[in-house]
C-alpha positions, 0 to 999 in steps of 0.5 A: 773574811775568806769569802771577802778575800775570794771576792776581792781576788775575783775582782782583781782577776777580772780587771787584769783579764779585761785589761789584757783583752783590751790591750790585745784588741788594740794590738790585733786587727782581727778582733778589733774589726770582728767585734763590730760584726758581732755587735751588728748581728746582736743588734739585728737579732734583738730587733727582729726576734725581740723588739719588732714583734713585741711592739707589734703586739702592743699596737695590734692589741685592739685588733687581737682583742676584737678577733679573740674577744678579749677584755681590757684586763685580758689584754693586759695579761697577754701583754704582761704574762710574757715576762712571767717566765723571765722571773725564773728563766733569766738567771738560768739563761745567763748562767747557761751562756756563761757556761757553754758560750753565748754563740751556742745559746743564740743559735738555738734561742733565735731559731726557736724564738722566731718559730714560737713567735710565728705560732702566735698567729695560729692561736684561736682563743685567749688560753692558746695565745697565753700558752704561746706567749708564756713559752716565748717569754721563756726563750726571749731571755736567752736571746736578749741576755746572751746578746749582751753577754757576747758583746761584753766579751768582745768589747773592752771596758772603755767601749762598753757603754758605746756598745750597749748604747748601740744595742739599745738604739737598735732595740729602740729602732725595732720598737719604733718600726714595730709600732709604726708599721705593724697595725697601720701598714703590715696588717692591711698589707698581709691580711691581718694581725695573724700573718704579721706575727707569722712573718715576724717569726719567720724572719727572726728564726733566720737569724740562727743561720749567721750565728751558726757561722760566727767565729768562736771567742779568743781562747782567753775569754772562752776558757774563763767562762767554761772553767766555772760551774753554773752553781758557783756563778749563781752563788757568787752573784747572789752574794752581791748586794748591788746586783740585788738593788739593781734588779729592784731598780729595773723592777720599778722602772722597767715595770713602769715602762712595760705598763705604759707601752702596753696600755698607751695605744689602747688608752689613746684610742679609747679617749677618742684619738684616731688609730694613726695618731695613737700609734704615732704617739708610741712611735714618737716615744721610740723615735726620741728614745732612739735619737738620744740613746747613743749620745747619753750612753757615750756621755756616761762613758766620759763622765763616769757617773752612770748612777746619777744619769740613771737617777735622772733618767728614772725621774723623767720616766716617773714624771712622764708616766705621772703626767699621762695620768691626767694630761690632755691634748698637747700635754700628752705629747709632752709626757710621752716625749719626756718618758721616751727621751731616756727610755733606751738610754736608761737600759744602755747605761743600766746594762753597763752598770750591772757588768761594772759592779764589783765582782761581776765583769765579763766573767759573771756578766750573763749570770748577773744580767740574768738575775737582774732581769729575773727580778725585773720580770716580776715587775713586767708581769705584775704591772700591766694587768694591775695597772689596767685594772685601775682604769675603772677609777679613771682612764689615766689611773694606771699611769699613776700606779706605774709612775709610783713604780718608777719612784720605787726604782729610784729609791733602790738605785740611790742605794747602789754603790757604783763599781770600780771595775771600769776604772780598775781595768784601765789602770791595769791596762796602762800598767801592762 
């Protein structure tokens, strides 16, 4: 009973605090304007440190495999093993951001993430590449989660869906550029996949410079995060059933998407598609995702029905992946577009929903997001090699497995109880 009263008290503190923040942003132009700079920097950091290099690895997989003499299963391991450290690191990265502030974390993680990404171009065998990918996978959560954390601090609840939608749109644009340019344009231009990885890494490392000069947060936000121990934050989040369910939701849906994105270019090449056309299918996936992410995210803000939109999005991902398991010709394009239509919109709404879980809010946003990413990291690690290993049955068999994972995610999502944080904060804002 005491723990329950404590949780209710924390939720009320969060709602009052969020309302005051929203009200102060309306009254003062400086935070209201500066938050858009923070959002822009977060979008660009995610694009150049995370999204573009990641999707570059996918479309360059054939070239990398030929150079390093990798099998299809080994390619799946390389693609999925970067998520292995996230199982253990994501929770820590979020808690560190909650404790010391996301600005400090982003300065260090973007610098090291970029430099480690560049060293992928210096590897000469499967094991050295795996080692670098694992180390990089341990740093990426610090970048991605603390970008979400810092945006969640600067934006009021009624704009959080829009902000996360723009972050997801930036990720989609990064995935699009990485899939569109890495293999067919940059590799020939720069002299191979190695130089592409080095170039991406150097650009990503440079983003530590603008983060160094970012202004500190308003004092009321800064104090709330630093007055709490990491152990207390983790302990609190671990008691929230809905956070666990959301984590396993992303385990299924995220694992499905991770497997599809890594295998699709290789699969299309193996069934006879030309390289440009195969990469074009992946680009189409990201293009339609980028186009629709913002409208769907804004729609979720207006309708206040994030859970049902997420269920619909997960269903489309499952149907698209399932269709790829046996489709041919124009139906492959239909399946790709069906799954891609909601991919980044799903993540935008999902991240907002995690923050809005009762007992989370901006105070525990980093820890809660990190915990869900830790659970999903297990799915991202297991799904690609497990799915790729089924290709011996028939080439489309991996897609069937990944569709089943998405259905598992839907089941977990259906059990989630939507938070009242958003509604509560707006009520308090009107009352203050």
